[in-house]
C-alpha positions in Angstrom: -47.8 -0.5 107.6 -51.3 1.2 106.9 -50.3 3.4 104.5 -49.1 0.6 102.7 -52.1 -1.5 102.3 -53.3 0.1 99.3 -50.0 -0.7 97.1 -49.9 -4.0 99.0 -53.5 -5.1 97.7 -53.3 -3.4 94.2 -49.3 -6.2 94.0 -51.7 -8.9 95.1 -54.1 -8.3 92.3 -51.4 -8.1 90.0 -49.7 -11.9 90.9 -53.4 -13.1 90.7 -54.1 -11.8 87.8 -50.9 -13.7 86.0 -51.5 -16.8 88.0 -48.5 -16.3 90.3 -49.8 -19.0 92.5 -47.5 -21.5 91.2 -44.3 -19.9 91.9 -44.6 -20.4 96.3 -46.9 -23.8 95.6 -49.8 -23.0 94.5 -52.1 -24.5 92.0 -50.9 -23.9 88.6 -52.8 -21.2 86.3 -54.8 -21.9 83.5 -53.1 -19.6 80.9 -51.3 -20.7 77.8 -48.8 -18.3 78.3 -45.6 -19.3 79.8 -44.5 -19.0 83.6 -41.7 -17.4 82.8 -43.7 -14.6 80.1 -46.5 -14.1 83.1 -43.7 -13.5 85.8 -41.6 -11.1 83.5 -45.6 -9.4 82.5 -46.1 -9.1 86.0 -42.8 -7.4 87.2 -43.1 -5.1 84.2 -47.2 -3.7 85.5 -45.4 -3.6 88.7 -43.1 -0.9 87.9 -39.0 0.0 88.0 -38.5 -1.5 91.6 -40.0 -5.0 90.4 -38.4 -5.0 87.3 -35.1 -4.4 89.0 -35.3 -7.2 91.3 -36.4 -9.3 87.2 -32.8 -8.2 85.9 -31.0 -9.0 88.9 -32.9 -12.7 89.0 -32.3 -13.1 84.9 -28.6 -13.3 85.9 -28.8 -16.4 88.0 -29.7 -19.0 85.5 -28.0 -21.8 88.1 -30.2 -20.9 90.9 -33.2 -20.0 88.6 -34.9 -22.3 85.7 -33.8 -22.1 82.6 -37.2 -20.8 81.1 -37.8 -17.9 83.4 -34.0 -16.5 83.3 -34.6 -16.4 79.8 -37.6 -14.6 80.1 -36.6 -12.4 82.6 -33.5 -11.5 80.5 -35.8 -9.2 78.4 -36.4 -7.1 81.5 -32.8 -5.6 80.4 -33.7 -3.8 78.0 -36.9 -4.5 76.1 -39.9 -3.0 78.6 -42.8 -1.9 77.1 -41.3 1.2 75.4 -43.5 4.7 76.3 -44.5 6.9 73.0 -41.8 8.3 71.0 -43.5 11.4 70.1 -44.1 12.0 73.8 -39.9 11.4 74.0 -40.2 13.6 71.7 -41.8 16.5 73.6 -39.7 15.4 76.7 -36.6 16.4 74.9 -37.4 19.4 73.4 -38.7 20.4 76.8 -35.4 20.0 78.5 -33.1 21.2 76.2 -35.2 23.8 75.4 -34.9 23.8 70.9 -36.9 21.6 68.9 -35.2 18.2 67.6 -34.5 19.6 64.3 -32.0 22.5 65.4 -30.1 20.2 67.2 -30.1 16.9 65.2 -29.9 15.8 61.8 -31.4 12.5 62.7 -33.7 11.2 65.4 -35.3 7.8 65.3 -38.8 8.0 67.1 -38.8 4.1 67.8 -37.0 3.8 70.4 -33.6 1.4 69.9 -34.0 -0.4 73.6 -36.7 0.4 76.5 -35.8 -0.5 80.2 -36.8 0.3 83.7 -36.7 3.9 84.4 -35.6 5.0 81.0 -35.8 4.6 77.0 -33.2 4.9 74.5 -33.7 6.7 70.9 -30.5 6.9 68.0 -30.0 10.2 66.5 -27.3 12.2 65.2 -26.0 15.7 66.1 -25.3 18.5 63.7 -22.0 18.9 62.3 -20.0 21.7 63.8 -18.3 22.4 60.3 -18.3 21.0 57.0 -16.0 18.2 57.2 -18.2 16.7 60.4 -20.6 14.4 59.4 -22.6 14.6 62.5 -22.1 12.6 65.5 -24.0 9.3 66.4 -25.4 9.3 69.4 -27.9 8.1 72.0 -30.5 10.0 73.9 -31.6 8.7 77.0 -35.2 9.7 78.5 -36.8 9.3 81.2 -39.9 7.6 81.6 -42.6 10.2 82.4 -44.5 9.5 86.2 -41.1 7.7 86.6 -40.5 9.7 90.3 -43.9 8.8 91.3 -43.7 5.0 90.6 -40.6 4.6 92.3 -41.9 6.7 95.7 -44.9 4.4 96.0 -42.6 1.1 95.9 -40.2 2.5 97.8 -42.7 3.9 100.8 -44.2 0.1 100.6 -40.5 -1.5 101.3 -40.0 1.4 104.1 -43.0 0.4 105.7 -42.1 -3.4 105.6 -38.6 -3.2 106.7 -40.2 -1.5 109.6 -42.3 -4.0 110.4 -39.5 -6.7 109.8 -37.3 -5.0 111.8 -39.8 -4.7 114.7 -41.9 -7.7 114.6 -39.5 -10.3 112.7 -37.0 -12.4 115.6 -34.1 -11.8 113.2 -35.2 -7.9 112.4 -32.3 -5.9 114.5 -29.4 -8.4 113.2 -30.8 -8.0 109.0 -30.8 -4.0 109.4 -34.0 -4.0 106.7 -34.5 -0.5 107.2 -30.8 0.5 106.7 -30.4 -1.7 103.6 -34.5 -0.4 102.5 -32.2 3.4 102.6 -29.5 1.8 101.1 -31.4 0.8 97.9 -33.7 3.9 97.9 -30.0 6.3 97.6 -29.3 3.8 94.9 -32.4 4.7 92.7 -33.6 7.6 93.1 -29.5 8.7 92.0 -30.9 6.5 88.8 -33.2 8.4 87.7 -30.8 11.8 87.5 -29.5 11.7 84.1 -27.2 14.4 85.1 -25.5 12.1 87.9 -25.1 8.9 85.3 -23.4 11.7 82.8 -20.8 12.1 85.6 -20.7 8.2 86.4 -20.1 7.8 82.8 -17.2 10.4 82.6 -15.3 9.3 85.8 -15.4 5.6 84.5 -14.1 6.9 81.1 -11.1 8.3 82.8 -10.5 5.8 84.4 -10.3 3.5 81.9 -9.4 5.8 78.9 -7.0 3.9 76.7 -7.8 0.3 78.2 -7.6 -3.2 76.4 -10.3 -4.7 78.9 -13.4 -2.4 78.2 -14.6 1.2 76.5 -17.0 3.7 78.0 -18.8 6.5 75.7 -18.5 10.1 75.6 -20.6 12.0 77.0 -22.5 15.3 75.5 -22.5 17.8 78.6 -24.6 20.8 76.2 -27.5 18.0 75.4 -27.6 16.7 78.8 -30.0 17.3 81.4 -31.8 15.5 84.3 -34.2 13.8 82.1 -32.2 13.4 79.3 -29.0 12.4 78.7 -27.0 12.3 75.4 -24.0 10.1 74.7 -22.0 8.6 71.8 -23.4 5.5 70.5 -21.1 2.4 70.2 -21.4 -0.9 68.3 -20.9 -4.1 69.7 -22.2 -7.5 69.9 -25.0 -7.7 72.8 -23.5 -9.9 75.7 -26.6 -12.0 75.3 -25.8 -12.8 71.6 -24.1 -15.6 72.9 -24.9 -18.2 69.7 -23.4 -15.4 67.6 -20.4 -14.2 69.2 -19.4 -18.1 69.6 -20.0 -18.4 65.6 -17.4 -15.3 65.4 -14.9 -17.3 67.0 -14.3 -15.2 70.8 -12.4 -16.2 73.1 -14.9 -16.7 76.1 -12.3 -17.5 78.4 -10.2 -14.4 78.0 -13.5 -12.8 77.9 -14.7 -13.9 81.2 -11.5 -13.6 82.9 -11.5 -10.1 81.5 -14.8 -9.4 83.0 -13.7 -10.3 86.7 -10.3 -8.6 86.3 -12.3 -5.5 85.5 -15.0 -5.3 88.2 -11.9 -6.4 90.6 -9.7 -3.3 89.3 -13.4 -0.9 89.7 -13.6 -1.9 92.8 -10.2 -2.3 94.6 -8.1 0.0 92.3 -10.5 3.4 91.6 -12.9 2.0 94.5 -15.8 3.3 91.6 -17.6 0.1 90.0 -20.2 -0.2 87.1 -22.9 -1.4 89.9 -25.4 -3.0 87.0 -23.3 -4.8 84.4 -26.5 -7.3 83.7 -25.7 -8.4 80.1 -28.2 -5.5 78.5 -25.6 -3.0 79.4 -22.9 -4.9 78.4 -21.9 -5.5 74.8 -18.7 -7.1 73.2 -15.7 -5.8 70.6 -15.5 -8.3 68.1 -13.1 -6.0 66.6 -10.2 -9.1 67.2 -12.2 -12.1 68.5 -8.8 -13.6 69.9 -8.7 -10.5 72.5 -12.4 -9.3 72.8 -12.5 -6.1 74.9 -16.1 -4.8 76.7 -18.4 -1.8 76.0 -19.9 -0.3 78.4 -23.2 1.5 78.5 -25.8 2.3 81.4 -24.5 4.0 84.1 -27.4 5.0 86.3 -25.8 2.8 89.4 -22.5 2.8 90.4 -21.1 2.1 93.7 -18.4 3.5 96.3 -17.3 2.1 100.2 -15.2 4.0 102.6 -11.5 3.7 102.8 -12.4 1.9 106.1 -14.9 -0.7 104.2 -12.2 -1.2 101.4 -9.9 -2.2 103.2 -11.8 -4.7 105.2 -13.0 -6.2 102.3 -9.7 -6.6 100.8 -8.2 -8.2 103.2 -11.2 -10.5 103.6 -10.4 -11.3 99.9 -7.0 -12.3 100.1 -7.4 -13.8 103.7 -10.1 -16.4 101.8 -8.1 -16.9 98.4 -5.2 -17.8 100.3 -7.5 -19.8 103.0 -6.4 -18.2 106.1 -9.6 -18.7 107.9 -7.7 -17.3 111.3 -7.7 -13.8 109.7 -11.5 -13.9 108.4 -12.1 -14.3 111.7 -10.0 -11.5 113.4 -11.0 -8.7 110.8 -14.9 -9.8 111.4 -14.3 -9.1 115.1 -12.5 -6.3 114.5 -14.5 -4.5 112.4 -17.5 -5.3 114.6 -19.3 -7.1 111.9 -19.7 -10.0 114.5 -20.2 -9.5 118.4 -17.1 -9.1 120.3 -18.1 -11.7 122.4 -17.6 -14.7 119.7 -14.6 -16.8 120.1 -12.8 -16.4 116.6 -11.9 -20.1 117.1 -15.1 -21.1 116.0 -15.8 -18.7 113.8 -12.9 -19.7 112.0 -14.0 -23.4 112.3 -17.9 -22.4 110.2 -16.1 -19.9 107.9 -13.6 -23.2 106.5 -16.5 -25.7 107.1 -18.5 -23.5 104.1 -14.9 -23.2 101.9 -12.8 -25.3 101.9 -15.2 -27.6 99.4 -15.0 -25.1 96.8 -11.4 -24.1 96.5 -9.6 -25.6 93.4 -12.9 -26.4 91.4 -14.5 -24.3 88.0 -17.2 -22.3 88.5 -19.8 -24.7 86.8 -19.1 -27.1 89.8 -19.2 -25.1 92.3 -23.3 -24.6 93.4 -23.1 -20.8 94.9 -26.8 -21.4 95.7 -25.8 -23.9 98.9 -22.6 -21.8 99.4 -24.8 -18.5 100.2 -27.2 -20.4 102.5 -24.7 -22.2 104.6 -23.4 -18.5 105.2 -26.2 -17.2 105.8 -26.7 -19.9 108.1 -23.5 -19.3 109.6 -24.4 -15.3 109.9 -27.5 -16.1 111.9 -25.5 -18.7 114.1 -23.3 -15.9 115.1 -25.2 -13.0 115.0 -23.5 -11.8 112.0 -24.8 -7.3 111.3 -25.7 -6.9 107.9 -23.7 -4.3 105.8 -25.9 -2.5 104.4 -23.5 -0.5 102.3 -21.6 -3.5 100.7 -25.3 -5.2 99.6 -25.1 -2.9 95.9 -20.8 -4.7 96.1 -22.5 -8.3 96.8 -24.9 -7.9 94.1 -23.0 -6.8 91.8 -20.3 -9.6 92.3 -22.8 -12.2 92.1 -24.1 -10.2 88.4 -20.2 -10.9 87.5 -20.1 -14.4 88.7 -23.0 -15.0 86.6 -21.9 -14.0 83.4 -18.4 -15.9 84.0 -20.7 -18.9 84.2 -22.3 -18.1 81.4 -19.7 -17.1 79.3 -17.2 -19.5 80.6 -18.1 -22.3 82.8 -14.2 -23.3 83.4 -13.9 -19.8 84.9 -11.1 -20.1 87.5 -12.4 -17.1 90.0 -9.5 -17.6 92.3 -6.5 -17.8 90.2 -8.0 -14.6 88.2 -8.6 -12.5 91.3 -5.7 -13.1 93.5 -3.2 -11.2 91.4 -5.5 -8.4 91.4 -6.2 -8.5 95.0 -2.4 -9.2 96.3 -1.4 -6.2 93.8 -3.7 -4.0 95.4 -2.4 -5.0 99.0 1.2 -4.4 97.5 0.1 -0.5 96.4 -1.1 -0.1 99.7 2.0 -0.9 102.0 4.9 -0.9 99.9 7.0 2.1 101.0 6.6 5.0 98.1 3.1 4.2 98.4 3.5 5.1 102.7 5.5 8.2 101.3 3.0 9.5 99.2 0.1 9.2 101.5 2.6 11.2 104.4 3.5 14.1 101.4 -0.3 14.5 101.1 -0.7 14.8 104.6 2.2 16.8 105.6 0.2 20.4 106.4 -2.3 18.7 108.2 0.6 16.7 110.0 2.4 20.0 110.3 -0.4 22.1 111.6 -1.2 19.7 114.3 2.3 18.8 115.5 2.3 21.7 118.3 -1.3 20.8 119.5 -0.2 16.8 119.7 3.5 17.8 121.7 1.8 19.7 124.1 -0.7 17.6 125.2 1.8 15.0 125.6 3.8 16.8 127.8 0.5 17.5 130.0 0.3 14.1 129.9 3.3 13.2 131.3 3.5 15.6 133.4 0.3 14.0 135.5 1.7 10.8 135.6 3.9 10.6 139.0 1.4 12.5 140.9 -0.8 10.5 143.3 -2.4 11.4 146.7 -0.6 10.0 149.4 -3.4 9.3 152.1 -5.1 6.9 149.2 -3.7 3.8 150.1 -1.0 2.3 152.3 2.9 2.8 151.3 3.4 -0.8 149.7 0.5 0.1 147.7 1.4 3.7 147.1 5.1 2.1 145.9 3.8 -0.3 143.6 1.3 2.0 141.7 4.2 4.6 141.3 6.5 1.5 139.9 3.7 1.0 137.8 2.9 4.7 136.5 7.1 5.0 136.2 7.1 1.8 133.7 3.7 3.2 132.1 5.5 6.9 131.9 8.5 5.4 130.1 6.5 3.3 127.8 4.2 7.1 127.1 7.6 8.8 126.4 8.9 6.1 124.5 5.9 5.8 122.2 6.3 9.6 122.5 9.5 9.9 121.1 8.5 7.5 118.2 5.5 8.8 117.2 7.5 11.9 117.0 10.3 10.8 115.2 7.8 9.1 112.4 5.8 12.6 111.6 9.7 14.4 111.7 10.8 12.1 109.3 7.4 11.9 106.9 7.4 15.7 107.3 11.4 16.3 106.3 10.2 13.8 103.5 7.1 15.7 102.3 8.4 19.3 102.2 11.0 18.2 100.2 8.6 17.4 97.6 6.2 19.4 97.4 7.6 21.2 94.6 7.2 17.9 92.8 11.1 17.6 92.6 12.7 13.7 94.1 14.4 14.4 97.4 17.5 14.6 97.7 19.8 11.7 99.1 20.7 13.5 102.0 17.0 14.3 102.8 16.1 10.4 101.9 19.0 9.4 104.5 17.8 11.8 107.4 14.0 11.0 106.8 15.1 7.2 107.3 16.7 8.0 110.8 13.5 9.4 112.3 11.6 6.0 110.9 14.5 4.3 112.5 14.0 6.2 115.6 10.5 5.7 115.7 10.4 2.3 115.0 13.0 1.9 118.4 10.2 4.4 120.1 7.5 2.4 119.5 9.3 -1.1 120.2 10.4 0.2 123.6 6.8 1.5 124.0 4.9 -2.2 123.3 7.1 -4.6 123.8 
């Protein structure tokens, strides 16, 4: 904490200079500039970490005064730029060639400037006589941005360590893990090669979709501090009045935004996690069915299979008002302590959730809803999940955009069918067999050892020292062991039958052809035997 003192002092000086004390109840500043403008300029001066914070706040006009939210929206792509000549020098040094060798046009005036980089327009040199040259944008990392981010992240680490040690809720809130997750995200954003890879994967996942378009990355002109990609043309999502004048269907636009979010998370497990209006444009070629054009892919999110499954089941249970299942999932995953009564947690979740169902977004105070959820979390010692913080932030941003576009959006109606389809895709027979087929070689390799261990376990099941207790106790225990041995045997038979059935089906499908009817029938017999074995074992 002592090492962070100089940075804390610098932050305090900036807040004083811009008169920000009025935001936490102090005396209003004697400054002709509006409070929103002063806050924006202060965050901009403090650097990328604080600008990111301002960008996140700007998407929530429902919890911020409108004048403040409008000013912070400028942080999305109107941060003070650095010189065009300096950008040119960085590009030439990174790519090892002059601008004139690579581009027939290059605009030194930035098209947009954000927290960690700025963007210039250009046109690639033609590759042949019929090629007019591809229109591109060049993203250039800000000079010295690594050092500034490192200082602020070091400060966040120090504050997190202090909070975890001294704050009564420190261990439950896990601030150090949250900061570590944020540190990973922001340093990934400083690698433009990684951003290009993110864009390429999103493009592959959504190629041909009528919902969203992702630009082409030009890898020959991309390095860690320079990224060149196709220039897209659309209307900024911030230009609501212009979109309205064009007759854009805002209901379709809002519903498509929710659909994109849930499909990115649950279908692809790879989601754009920085979807503020500065990064989203609208294709208005068909105003009745408008689609999205995405840019800026520095922050993306992924979840582990276990977290994804628990999250999906929680969403489905929530949409179905199955609060009991939500409580059970939280206990199973260890998100709340094992000694919490499921009935108590179920009742608390119901109390918070029931009032918001069936209402459009405009009638729901998510700020109040979240505050109530935090109160419940504190009461039941909920363990903060750092790996979900990015997803939660993205969900709130998506909801904020939906509120701005179409206040009557029914979030539940739009998202529920997507979640149900995802769950069906996970549990239907063809998906199950596909997973077993993929894992067939590993299962076949492990099967001999599994059988050997099962036989050893069963062989040890009936042996008891004769002098350990009286004869009645011995007989009773032997009876229990015989029952346990039978159950173990049935479980082993069931498991083996399932494995053999999966192997038959999987090995018959390795060449890509559909298995014969006979193989399917035989596999089904083994699956039925497996079900019988497990029924006998666990009834």
